[in-house]
N, C-alpha and C positions, 0 to 999 in steps of 0.2 A: 504493499499500499503505499502511496505516496505522502510525503511529509511536508509540512509548510516549509522546512529548511530546503527541501528539493525545488519546491516551486513557490518563491517568494512572493507574497500578494502585492499586487499593485495598488495604487492608489485607488480610493473609491470612485473618482471621476473616470478613470481609464477602465474600470471594471463596469461601471455604468455604461460607458460607451460601448465595451465588448457586449453586454447583455443585449443592447439594444441592436446591435449588429446582428447578434445570434437570433433575436426574435424576427429580425427582416430576413435573414438566411432561411430559418424554419418556415415562416408563412410562406416564402418564395417556393420552397422545395415541396411544401404541401400542395400549392397550386400546380406545380409541374408533374408531379407524382399522380394527382386527380387526373390530369389531362392524359398522361401517359397510360393510366390503367384503363380509362374510359375509351381511348384508341385501341388498346389491345383487346377489350371486350368487345367493342362494337364492329372494328374493322378486320381482325386477324383472325384466322382459323384456330380453333383449340389447340390443333396439333403444333400450331407454330409456338405455343407458350412452352417454355422449360423450367416448371417449377422445381426448385430443389433447396436443400439446406445447405448452407455456406458457413465456415468457420472464419470469424471475423476477429483478428487479433486485438487485444486490449493492452497496448503496450504502455504500461505505467500509469493507468487510469487510476484515480482516487474512487472509493466506494460511491460516493456523492455523483462522480463524472460518469460512472457506469449506470447508475441509476437512471441519470437525465438521458443518456444516450440510448439506453434500451426503450424508455418511454419514447423517445423521440422515432426511432426505428420503427416501434408499434404503431405509432400514430400516423406515420406516412404511409400512404396506400401503396400496396405492392409489396411490402417487407412486414415481418413480423418477429419480435426478439423471442426465441424459444428457452434458451438456457443458457447461464452464466456457468462456466467451469468452476470448480471447486476453489481452485487456486487463483482465481479471477483474472486468467491470462486470456481465454478465449470466450468469445459469444457466439453461440449458435443462432443464425438468422435464417428464416425461411423467405425466400424471394420468389415472387410470383414468375419472374422471368430471370433464370439464371445461366443463360446461354454464355455469358462471360462472368465468372464468379469474381475474378479480380477486378473487373470494371465495378460490379456492385461493391465491393469492398473499398475500392478508390472512391467511388461516388459518397459511400457513407463517410468517409474519412473527410472528403473534401467539403461535403455539403453539411455535416452535422458535428461530426469530431471536431474539426478545426475550429469553427465558431463557438463550440461549448467551451473549449480550453482558452478561447479568448477573453472569456470574464470569469473563469474558475481559477486561472492562474496569474 
């Protein structure tokens, strides 16, 4: 688990700005994911979807960061958090379209994890 010494807290104004940026990124991701899922459901044959479970690395995230990330993943259409490993190093995610598992992981890191870390560290 991460400690405060490993990740010194920024001043409250920079954390507030980071939180506002996170809310913006998350709202944007929600809209884009809703559109993507709607397009998949309405315009793609079922055989084109490749649902699968993906292991997502939780590199050095605190318990709080893991909770926020897992909730954000579950709230985002097309993905669901399934399980966190006992040692808190891996998160199992179910993705509606997992043709590119690394792409799903990269998307989670870019659109959810990075903005979360901007206000939690």
